[in-house]
PyMOL Python script that loads the backbone (N, CA, C, O; Angstrom):
from pymol import cmd

cmd.read_pdbstr("""\
ATOM      1  N   MET A   1       0.841  -1.176   0.000  1.00  0.00           N
ATOM      2  CA  MET A   1       0.000   0.000   0.000  1.00  0.00           C
ATOM      3  C   MET A   1       0.885   1.237   0.000  1.00  0.00           C
ATOM      4  O   MET A   1       1.847   1.320   0.764  1.00  0.00           O
ATOM      5  N   ALA A   2       0.564   2.182  -0.844  1.00  0.00           N
ATOM      6  CA  ALA A   2       1.359   3.401  -0.961  1.00  0.00           C
ATOM      7  C   ALA A   2       1.138   4.317   0.236  1.00  0.00           C
ATOM      8  O   ALA A   2       0.038   4.395   0.784  1.00  0.00           O
ATOM      9  N   GLN A   3       2.181   4.995   0.620  1.00  0.00           N
ATOM     10  CA  GLN A   3       2.114   5.950   1.721  1.00  0.00           C
ATOM     11  C   GLN A   3       1.962   7.345   1.129  1.00  0.00           C
ATOM     12  O   GLN A   3       2.616   7.681   0.141  1.00  0.00           O
ATOM     13  N   THR A   4       1.097   8.156   1.736  1.00  0.00           N
ATOM     14  CA  THR A   4       0.914   9.531   1.271  1.00  0.00           C
ATOM     15  C   THR A   4       2.142  10.353   1.623  1.00  0.00           C
ATOM     16  O   THR A   4       2.637  10.298   2.749  1.00  0.00           O
ATOM     17  N   ILE A   5       2.627  11.109   0.659  1.00  0.00           N
ATOM     18  CA  ILE A   5       3.754  12.025   0.884  1.00  0.00           C
ATOM     19  C   ILE A   5       3.215  13.438   0.755  1.00  0.00           C
ATOM     20  O   ILE A   5       2.801  13.859  -0.325  1.00  0.00           O
ATOM     21  N   TRP A   6       3.222  14.160   1.852  1.00  0.00           N
ATOM     22  CA  TRP A   6       2.726  15.533   1.858  1.00  0.00           C
ATOM     23  C   TRP A   6       3.809  16.461   1.341  1.00  0.00           C
ATOM     24  O   TRP A   6       4.958  16.387   1.776  1.00  0.00           O
ATOM     25  N   ILE A   7       3.443  17.340   0.409  1.00  0.00           N
ATOM     26  CA  ILE A   7       4.397  18.310  -0.121  1.00  0.00           C
ATOM     27  C   ILE A   7       3.863  19.721   0.096  1.00  0.00           C
ATOM     28  O   ILE A   7       2.654  19.945   0.152  1.00  0.00           O
ATOM     29  N   HIS A   8       4.778  20.653   0.213  1.00  0.00           N
ATOM     30  CA  HIS A   8       4.448  22.060   0.465  1.00  0.00           C
ATOM     31  C   HIS A   8       5.055  22.918  -0.636  1.00  0.00           C
ATOM     32  O   HIS A   8       6.207  22.728  -1.026  1.00  0.00           O
ATOM     33  N   LYS A   9       4.269  23.859  -1.128  1.00  0.00           N
ATOM     34  CA  LYS A   9       4.750  24.776  -2.165  1.00  0.00           C
ATOM     35  C   LYS A   9       5.717  25.775  -1.535  1.00  0.00           C
ATOM     36  O   LYS A   9       5.447  26.327  -0.468  1.00  0.00           O
ATOM     37  N   LEU A  10       6.824  25.995  -2.193  1.00  0.00           N
ATOM     38  CA  LEU A  10       7.831  26.934  -1.699  1.00  0.00           C
ATOM     39  C   LEU A  10       7.584  28.338  -2.252  1.00  0.00           C
ATOM     40  O   LEU A  10       7.131  28.512  -3.383  1.00  0.00           O
ATOM     41  N   ALA A  11       7.892  29.320  -1.426  1.00  0.00           N
ATOM     42  CA  ALA A  11       7.892  30.702  -1.902  1.00  0.00           C
ATOM     43  C   ALA A  11       9.032  30.857  -2.904  1.00  0.00           C
ATOM     44  O   ALA A  11      10.035  30.148  -2.821  1.00  0.00           O
ATOM     45  N   ASP A  12       8.881  31.769  -3.833  1.00  0.00           N
ATOM     46  CA  ASP A  12       9.901  31.963  -4.868  1.00  0.00           C
ATOM     47  C   ASP A  12      11.293  32.173  -4.286  1.00  0.00           C
ATOM     48  O   ASP A  12      12.272  31.669  -4.837  1.00  0.00           O
ATOM     49  N   ALA A  13      11.396  32.906  -3.186  1.00  0.00           N
ATOM     50  CA  ALA A  13      12.698  33.187  -2.576  1.00  0.00           C
ATOM     51  C   ALA A  13      13.363  31.913  -2.037  1.00  0.00           C
ATOM     52  O   ALA A  13      14.591  31.834  -1.993  1.00  0.00           O
ATOM     53  N   LYS A  14      12.583  30.934  -1.635  1.00  0.00           N
ATOM     54  CA  LYS A  14      13.127  29.690  -1.068  1.00  0.00           C
ATOM     55  C   LYS A  14      13.471  28.665  -2.145  1.00  0.00           C
ATOM     56  O   LYS A  14      14.210  27.719  -1.871  1.00  0.00           O
ATOM     57  N   LYS A  15      12.954  28.829  -3.359  1.00  0.00           N
ATOM     58  CA  LYS A  15      13.231  27.872  -4.431  1.00  0.00           C
ATOM     59  C   LYS A  15      14.725  27.796  -4.744  1.00  0.00           C
ATOM     60  O   LYS A  15      15.221  26.744  -5.147  1.00  0.00           O
ATOM     61  N   VAL A  16      15.436  28.895  -4.563  1.00  0.00           N
ATOM     62  CA  VAL A  16      16.878  28.920  -4.806  1.00  0.00           C
ATOM     63  C   VAL A  16      17.577  27.957  -3.853  1.00  0.00           C
ATOM     64  O   VAL A  16      18.504  27.251  -4.251  1.00  0.00           O
ATOM     65  N   GLU A  17      17.135  27.926  -2.594  1.00  0.00           N
ATOM     66  CA  GLU A  17      17.719  27.026  -1.604  1.00  0.00           C
ATOM     67  C   GLU A  17      17.402  25.565  -1.906  1.00  0.00           C
ATOM     68  O   GLU A  17      18.105  24.667  -1.441  1.00  0.00           O
ATOM     69  N   ALA A  18      16.346  25.321  -2.683  1.00  0.00           N
ATOM     70  CA  ALA A  18      15.886  23.957  -2.965  1.00  0.00           C
ATOM     71  C   ALA A  18      16.266  23.527  -4.376  1.00  0.00           C
ATOM     72  O   ALA A  18      15.565  22.722  -4.989  1.00  0.00           O
ATOM     73  N   ASP A  19      17.353  24.048  -4.888  1.00  0.00           N
ATOM     74  CA  ASP A  19      17.826  23.692  -6.234  1.00  0.00           C
ATOM     75  C   ASP A  19      16.765  23.915  -7.302  1.00  0.00           C
ATOM     76  O   ASP A  19      16.690  23.173  -8.282  1.00  0.00           O
ATOM     77  N   GLY A  20      15.949  24.942  -7.105  1.00  0.00           N
ATOM     78  CA  GLY A  20      14.942  25.306  -8.102  1.00  0.00           C
ATOM     79  C   GLY A  20      13.658  24.506  -8.044  1.00  0.00           C
ATOM     80  O   GLY A  20      12.774  24.707  -8.878  1.00  0.00           O
ATOM     81  N   MET A  21      13.530  23.603  -7.081  1.00  0.00           N
ATOM     82  CA  MET A  21      12.308  22.801  -6.969  1.00  0.00           C
ATOM     83  C   MET A  21      11.163  23.681  -6.458  1.00  0.00           C
ATOM     84  O   MET A  21      11.386  24.637  -5.716  1.00  0.00           O
ATOM     85  N   ASP A  22       9.941  23.346  -6.863  1.00  0.00           N
ATOM     86  CA  ASP A  22       8.762  24.129  -6.486  1.00  0.00           C
ATOM     87  C   ASP A  22       8.143  23.679  -5.168  1.00  0.00           C
ATOM     88  O   ASP A  22       7.483  24.462  -4.485  1.00  0.00           O
ATOM     89  N   TYR A  23       8.360  22.411  -4.814  1.00  0.00           N
ATOM     90  CA  TYR A  23       7.742  21.827  -3.622  1.00  0.00           C
ATOM     91  C   TYR A  23       8.796  21.072  -2.813  1.00  0.00           C
ATOM     92  O   TYR A  23       9.824  20.648  -3.340  1.00  0.00           O
ATOM     93  N   ILE A  24       8.508  20.915  -1.498  1.00  0.00           N
ATOM     94  CA  ILE A  24       9.356  20.090  -0.638  1.00  0.00           C
ATOM     95  C   ILE A  24       8.455  19.178   0.192  1.00  0.00           C
ATOM     96  O   ILE A  24       7.295  19.497   0.451  1.00  0.00           O
ATOM     97  N   CYS A  25       9.009  18.040   0.603  1.00  0.00           N
ATOM     98  CA  CYS A  25       8.243  17.100   1.421  1.00  0.00           C
ATOM     99  C   CYS A  25       8.031  17.671   2.831  1.00  0.00           C
ATOM    100  O   CYS A  25       8.675  18.638   3.238  1.00  0.00           O
ATOM    101  N   GLU A  26       7.117  17.046   3.547  1.00  0.00           N
ATOM    102  CA  GLU A  26       6.769  17.480   4.910  1.00  0.00           C
ATOM    103  C   GLU A  26       7.984  17.513   5.825  1.00  0.00           C
ATOM    104  O   GLU A  26       8.122  18.440   6.624  1.00  0.00           O
ATOM    105  N   HIS A  27       8.868  16.523   5.728  1.00  0.00           N
ATOM    106  CA  HIS A  27      10.028  16.460   6.624  1.00  0.00           C
ATOM    107  C   HIS A  27      10.988  17.628   6.383  1.00  0.00           C
ATOM    108  O   HIS A  27      11.466  18.249   7.332  1.00  0.00           O
ATOM    109  N   LEU A  28      11.264  17.919   5.128  1.00  0.00           N
ATOM    110  CA  LEU A  28      12.129  19.067   4.834  1.00  0.00           C
ATOM    111  C   LEU A  28      11.434  20.374   5.199  1.00  0.00           C
ATOM    112  O   LEU A  28      12.085  21.330   5.620  1.00  0.00           O
ATOM    113  N   PHE A  29      10.108  20.416   5.037  1.00  0.00           N
ATOM    114  CA  PHE A  29       9.350  21.611   5.409  1.00  0.00           C
ATOM    115  C   PHE A  29       9.447  21.871   6.907  1.00  0.00           C
ATOM    116  O   PHE A  29       9.592  23.016   7.335  1.00  0.00           O
ATOM    117  N   GLN A  30       9.366  20.810   7.699  1.00  0.00           N
ATOM    118  CA  GLN A  30       9.495  20.966   9.153  1.00  0.00           C
ATOM    119  C   GLN A  30      10.864  21.533   9.514  1.00  0.00           C
ATOM    120  O   GLN A  30      10.969  22.419  10.362  1.00  0.00           O
ATOM    121  N   GLY A  31      11.902  21.027   8.876  1.00  0.00           N
ATOM    122  CA  GLY A  31      13.249  21.551   9.115  1.00  0.00           C
ATOM    123  C   GLY A  31      13.366  23.005   8.694  1.00  0.00           C
ATOM    124  O   GLY A  31      14.000  23.807   9.380  1.00  0.00           O
ATOM    125  N   LEU A  32      12.750  23.348   7.557  1.00  0.00           N
ATOM    126  CA  LEU A  32      12.754  24.732   7.086  1.00  0.00           C
ATOM    127  C   LEU A  32      12.051  25.638   8.083  1.00  0.00           C
ATOM    128  O   LEU A  32      12.527  26.735   8.374  1.00  0.00           O
ATOM    129  N   THR A  33      10.923  25.183   8.605  1.00  0.00           N
ATOM    130  CA  THR A  33      10.154  25.967   9.575  1.00  0.00           C
ATOM    131  C   THR A  33      10.946  26.180  10.862  1.00  0.00           C
ATOM    132  O   THR A  33      10.933  27.275  11.425  1.00  0.00           O
ATOM    133  N   GLN A  34      11.630  25.146  11.325  1.00  0.00           N
ATOM    134  CA  GLN A  34      12.378  25.236  12.578  1.00  0.00           C
ATOM    135  C   GLN A  34      13.665  26.035  12.435  1.00  0.00           C
ATOM    136  O   GLN A  34      13.996  26.843  13.303  1.00  0.00           O
ATOM    137  N   ALA A  35      14.393  25.814  11.345  1.00  0.00           N
ATOM    138  CA  ALA A  35      15.708  26.447  11.189  1.00  0.00           C
ATOM    139  C   ALA A  35      15.664  27.732  10.364  1.00  0.00           C
ATOM    140  O   ALA A  35      16.589  28.542  10.420  1.00  0.00           O
ATOM    141  N   GLY A  36      14.587  27.917   9.599  1.00  0.00           N
ATOM    142  CA  GLY A  36      14.501  29.096   8.747  1.00  0.00           C
ATOM    143  C   GLY A  36      15.239  28.939   7.430  1.00  0.00           C
ATOM    144  O   GLY A  36      15.255  29.861   6.614  1.00  0.00           O
ATOM    145  N   LYS A  37      15.850  27.781   7.216  1.00  0.00           N
ATOM    146  CA  LYS A  37      16.542  27.515   5.955  1.00  0.00           C
ATOM    147  C   LYS A  37      16.531  26.015   5.700  1.00  0.00           C
ATOM    148  O   LYS A  37      16.346  25.215   6.617  1.00  0.00           O
ATOM    149  N   LEU A  38      16.730  25.653   4.457  1.00  0.00           N
ATOM    150  CA  LEU A  38      16.803  24.236   4.110  1.00  0.00           C
ATOM    151  C   LEU A  38      18.190  23.709   4.398  1.00  0.00           C
ATOM    152  O   LEU A  38      19.188  24.400   4.192  1.00  0.00           O
ATOM    153  N   THR A  39      18.242  22.485   4.875  1.00  0.00           N
ATOM    154  CA  THR A  39      19.526  21.859   5.159  1.00  0.00           C
ATOM    155  C   THR A  39      19.581  20.490   4.492  1.00  0.00           C
ATOM    156  O   THR A  39      18.563  19.803   4.407  1.00  0.00           O
ATOM    157  N   LYS A  40      20.731  20.098   4.029  1.00  0.00           N
ATOM    158  CA  LYS A  40      20.891  18.822   3.345  1.00  0.00           C
ATOM    159  C   LYS A  40      21.184  17.679   4.317  1.00  0.00           C
ATOM    160  O   LYS A  40      21.549  16.586   3.883  1.00  0.00           O
ATOM    161  N   ALA A  41      21.034  17.907   5.599  1.00  0.00           N
ATOM    162  CA  ALA A  41      21.389  16.906   6.604  1.00  0.00           C
ATOM    163  C   ALA A  41      20.534  15.636   6.522  1.00  0.00           C
ATOM    164  O   ALA A  41      21.025  14.552   6.835  1.00  0.00           O
ATOM    165  N   LYS A  42      19.273  15.747   6.109  1.00  0.00           N
ATOM    166  CA  LYS A  42      18.384  14.585   6.092  1.00  0.00           C
ATOM    167  C   LYS A  42      18.207  14.012   4.694  1.00  0.00           C
ATOM    168  O   LYS A  42      17.271  13.247   4.463  1.00  0.00           O
ATOM    169  N   GLY A  43      19.038  14.345   3.805  1.00  0.00           N
ATOM    170  CA  GLY A  43      18.888  13.837   2.438  1.00  0.00           C
ATOM    171  C   GLY A  43      18.447  14.937   1.498  1.00  0.00           C
ATOM    172  O   GLY A  43      17.876  15.945   1.914  1.00  0.00           O
ATOM    173  N   TRP A  44      18.716  14.729   0.255  1.00  0.00           N
ATOM    174  CA  TRP A  44      18.463  15.765  -0.742  1.00  0.00           C
ATOM    175  C   TRP A  44      18.198  15.060  -2.061  1.00  0.00           C
ATOM    176  O   TRP A  44      19.132  14.702  -2.778  1.00  0.00           O
ATOM    177  N   ASN A  45      16.930  14.862  -2.381  1.00  0.00           N
ATOM    178  CA  ASN A  45      16.555  14.076  -3.543  1.00  0.00           C
ATOM    179  C   ASN A  45      15.594  14.860  -4.438  1.00  0.00           C
ATOM    180  O   ASN A  45      14.378  14.753  -4.278  1.00  0.00           O
ATOM    181  N   PRO A  46      16.128  15.646  -5.378  1.00  0.00           N
ATOM    182  CA  PRO A  46      15.250  16.396  -6.286  1.00  0.00           C
ATOM    183  C   PRO A  46      14.630  15.462  -7.325  1.00  0.00           C
ATOM    184  O   PRO A  46      15.320  14.666  -7.961  1.00  0.00           O
ATOM    185  N   LEU A  47      13.326  15.579  -7.478  1.00  0.00           N
ATOM    186  CA  LEU A  47      12.598  14.794  -8.479  1.00  0.00           C
ATOM    187  C   LEU A  47      11.936  15.768  -9.446  1.00  0.00           C
ATOM    188  O   LEU A  47      11.086  16.565  -9.047  1.00  0.00           O
ATOM    189  N   GLN A  48      12.316  15.706 -10.684  1.00  0.00           N
ATOM    190  CA  GLN A  48      11.790  16.634 -11.689  1.00  0.00           C
ATOM    191  C   GLN A  48      10.321  16.376 -11.999  1.00  0.00           C
ATOM    192  O   GLN A  48       9.589  17.308 -12.331  1.00  0.00           O
ATOM    193  N   ASN A  49       9.883  15.133 -11.897  1.00  0.00           N
ATOM    194  CA  ASN A  49       8.523  14.780 -12.284  1.00  0.00           C
ATOM    195  C   ASN A  49       7.853  13.882 -11.245  1.00  0.00           C
ATOM    196  O   ASN A  49       7.432  12.769 -11.563  1.00  0.00           O
ATOM    197  N   ALA A  50       7.754  14.361 -10.010  1.00  0.00           N
ATOM    198  CA  ALA A  50       7.030  13.605  -8.987  1.00  0.00           C
ATOM    199  C   ALA A  50       5.553  13.688  -9.332  1.00  0.00           C
ATOM    200  O   ALA A  50       5.008  14.783  -9.464  1.00  0.00           O
ATOM    201  N   SER A  51       4.904  12.545  -9.480  1.00  0.00           N
ATOM    202  CA  SER A  51       3.518  12.554  -9.948  1.00  0.00           C
ATOM    203  C   SER A  51       2.536  12.229  -8.832  1.00  0.00           C
ATOM    204  O   SER A  51       2.822  11.451  -7.921  1.00  0.00           O
ATOM    205  N   ALA A  52       1.363  12.858  -8.937  1.00  0.00           N
ATOM    206  CA  ALA A  52       0.265  12.621  -8.007  1.00  0.00           C
ATOM    207  C   ALA A  52      -0.674  11.572  -8.606  1.00  0.00           C
ATOM    208  O   ALA A  52      -0.519  11.180  -9.762  1.00  0.00           O
ATOM    209  N   LYS A  53      -1.643  11.123  -7.817  1.00  0.00           N
ATOM    210  CA  LYS A  53      -2.601  10.122  -8.288  1.00  0.00           C
ATOM    211  C   LYS A  53      -3.351  10.577  -9.535  1.00  0.00           C
ATOM    212  O   LYS A  53      -3.680   9.766 -10.401  1.00  0.00           O
ATOM    213  N   ASP A  54      -3.618  11.879  -9.622  1.00  0.00           N
ATOM    214  CA  ASP A  54      -4.388  12.381 -10.760  1.00  0.00           C
ATOM    215  C   ASP A  54      -3.531  12.626 -12.007  1.00  0.00           C
ATOM    216  O   ASP A  54      -4.031  13.094 -13.029  1.00  0.00           O
ATOM    217  N   GLY A  55      -2.243  12.308 -11.913  1.00  0.00           N
ATOM    218  CA  GLY A  55      -1.353  12.464 -13.057  1.00  0.00           C
ATOM    219  C   GLY A  55      -0.611  13.786 -13.106  1.00  0.00           C
ATOM    220  O   GLY A  55       0.262  13.969 -13.955  1.00  0.00           O
ATOM    221  N   THR A  56      -0.941  14.716 -12.210  1.00  0.00           N
ATOM    222  CA  THR A  56      -0.240  15.996 -12.138  1.00  0.00           C
ATOM    223  C   THR A  56       1.196  15.746 -11.708  1.00  0.00           C
ATOM    224  O   THR A  56       1.444  14.925 -10.825  1.00  0.00           O
ATOM    225  N   THR A  57       2.147  16.446 -12.325  1.00  0.00           N
ATOM    226  CA  THR A  57       3.546  16.286 -11.930  1.00  0.00           C
ATOM    227  C   THR A  57       4.061  17.554 -11.255  1.00  0.00           C
ATOM    228  O   THR A  57       3.606  18.662 -11.540  1.00  0.00           O
ATOM    229  N   TYR A  58       5.000  17.364 -10.375  1.00  0.00           N
ATOM    230  CA  TYR A  58       5.577  18.455  -9.593  1.00  0.00           C
ATOM    231  C   TYR A  58       7.090  18.331  -9.585  1.00  0.00           C
ATOM    232  O   TYR A  58       7.634  17.228  -9.627  1.00  0.00           O
ATOM    233  N   ARG A  59       7.760  19.465  -9.530  1.00  0.00           N
ATOM    234  CA  ARG A  59       9.204  19.499  -9.302  1.00  0.00           C
ATOM    235  C   ARG A  59       9.361  19.568  -7.787  1.00  0.00           C
ATOM    236  O   ARG A  59       9.137  20.615  -7.179  1.00  0.00           O
ATOM    237  N   ALA A  60       9.746  18.443  -7.179  1.00  0.00           N
ATOM    238  CA  ALA A  60       9.733  18.349  -5.725  1.00  0.00           C
ATOM    239  C   ALA A  60      11.066  17.859  -5.177  1.00  0.00           C
ATOM    240  O   ALA A  60      11.790  17.095  -5.816  1.00  0.00           O
ATOM    241  N   LEU A  61      11.357  18.320  -3.991  1.00  0.00           N
ATOM    242  CA  LEU A  61      12.557  17.924  -3.264  1.00  0.00           C
ATOM    243  C   LEU A  61      12.122  17.057  -2.098  1.00  0.00           C
ATOM    244  O   LEU A  61      11.361  17.506  -1.240  1.00  0.00           O
ATOM    245  N   PHE A  62      12.601  15.807  -2.054  1.00  0.00           N
ATOM    246  CA  PHE A  62      12.227  14.864  -1.010  1.00  0.00           C
ATOM    247  C   PHE A  62      13.424  14.534  -0.133  1.00  0.00           C
ATOM    248  O   PHE A  62      14.566  14.527  -0.591  1.00  0.00           O
ATOM    249  N   CYS A  63      13.140  14.259   1.146  1.00  0.00           N
ATOM    250  CA  CYS A  63      14.164  13.707   2.033  1.00  0.00           C
ATOM    251  C   CYS A  63      14.373  12.245   1.648  1.00  0.00           C
ATOM    252  O   CYS A  63      13.647  11.724   0.801  1.00  0.00           O
ATOM    253  N   ASP A  64      15.343  11.583   2.249  1.00  0.00           N
ATOM    254  CA  ASP A  64      15.635  10.186   1.918  1.00  0.00           C
ATOM    255  C   ASP A  64      14.432   9.272   2.152  1.00  0.00           C
ATOM    256  O   ASP A  64      14.134   8.409   1.326  1.00  0.00           O
ATOM    257  N   SER A  65      13.748   9.461   3.268  1.00  0.00           N
ATOM    258  CA  SER A  65      12.604   8.614   3.606  1.00  0.00           C
ATOM    259  C   SER A  65      11.475   8.766   2.592  1.00  0.00           C
ATOM    260  O   SER A  65      10.925   7.766   2.129  1.00  0.00           O
ATOM    261  N   CYS A  66      11.127   9.982   2.246  1.00  0.00           N
ATOM    262  CA  CYS A  66      10.048  10.222   1.278  1.00  0.00           C
ATOM    263  C   CYS A  66      10.446   9.745  -0.115  1.00  0.00           C
ATOM    264  O   CYS A  66       9.614   9.217  -0.852  1.00  0.00           O
ATOM    265  N   GLU A  67      11.697   9.925  -0.473  1.00  0.00           N
ATOM    266  CA  GLU A  67      12.160   9.468  -1.789  1.00  0.00           C
ATOM    267  C   GLU A  67      12.073   7.956  -1.871  1.00  0.00           C
ATOM    268  O   GLU A  67      11.678   7.413  -2.902  1.00  0.00           O
ATOM    269  N   LYS A  68      12.436   7.274  -0.804  1.00  0.00           N
ATOM    270  CA  LYS A  68      12.368   5.806  -0.772  1.00  0.00           C
ATOM    271  C   LYS A  68      10.922   5.353  -0.916  1.00  0.00           C
ATOM    272  O   LYS A  68      10.634   4.446  -1.697  1.00  0.00           O
ATOM    273  N   ASN A  69      10.001   5.978  -0.167  1.00  0.00           N
ATOM    274  CA  ASN A  69       8.585   5.609  -0.252  1.00  0.00           C
ATOM    275  C   ASN A  69       8.002   5.922  -1.622  1.00  0.00           C
ATOM    276  O   ASN A  69       7.200   5.149  -2.147  1.00  0.00           O
ATOM    277  N   TYR A  70       8.395   7.041  -2.199  1.00  0.00           N
ATOM    278  CA  TYR A  70       7.909   7.409  -3.531  1.00  0.00           C
ATOM    279  C   TYR A  70       8.401   6.410  -4.573  1.00  0.00           C
ATOM    280  O   TYR A  70       7.625   5.974  -5.423  1.00  0.00           O
ATOM    281  N   THR A  71       9.659   6.050  -4.519  1.00  0.00           N
ATOM    282  CA  THR A  71      10.246   5.119  -5.479  1.00  0.00           C
ATOM    283  C   THR A  71       9.589   3.744  -5.366  1.00  0.00           C
ATOM    284  O   THR A  71       9.355   3.085  -6.379  1.00  0.00           O
ATOM    285  N   MET A  72       9.295   3.312  -4.155  1.00  0.00           N
ATOM    286  CA  MET A  72       8.667   2.002  -3.953  1.00  0.00           C
ATOM    287  C   MET A  72       7.233   2.001  -4.485  1.00  0.00           C
ATOM    288  O   MET A  72       6.741   0.961  -4.924  1.00  0.00           O
ATOM    289  N   ALA A  73       6.559   3.151  -4.452  1.00  0.00           N
ATOM    290  CA  ALA A  73       5.157   3.221  -4.864  1.00  0.00           C
ATOM    291  C   ALA A  73       5.002   3.363  -6.376  1.00  0.00           C
ATOM    292  O   ALA A  73       3.930   3.080  -6.911  1.00  0.00           O
ATOM    293  N   THR A  74       6.057   3.796  -7.075  1.00  0.00           N
ATOM    294  CA  THR A  74       5.914   4.016  -8.516  1.00  0.00           C
ATOM    295  C   THR A  74       6.336   2.808  -9.309  1.00  0.00           C
ATOM    296  O   THR A  74       6.279   2.826 -10.539  1.00  0.00           O
TER     297      THR A  74
END
""", "prot")
cmd.dss("prot")
cmd.show_as("cartoon", "prot")
cmd.util.cbc("prot")
cmd.orient("prot")
């Protein structure tokens, strides 16, 4: 069974910190909220075409855990 991966849209100013990605996973978002900046400490996995159930694709940055779950589900 696939696990839901929550993603958050980044403000334009933060996209530079995320290697140009438009969205980040919940875990990286929590770190961003706590530290005020993105950190590569928990993994750094940019996906150019992360797809949703409805077929919509996103440029998203996932931590190692979310990337592993996403890869297993696709």
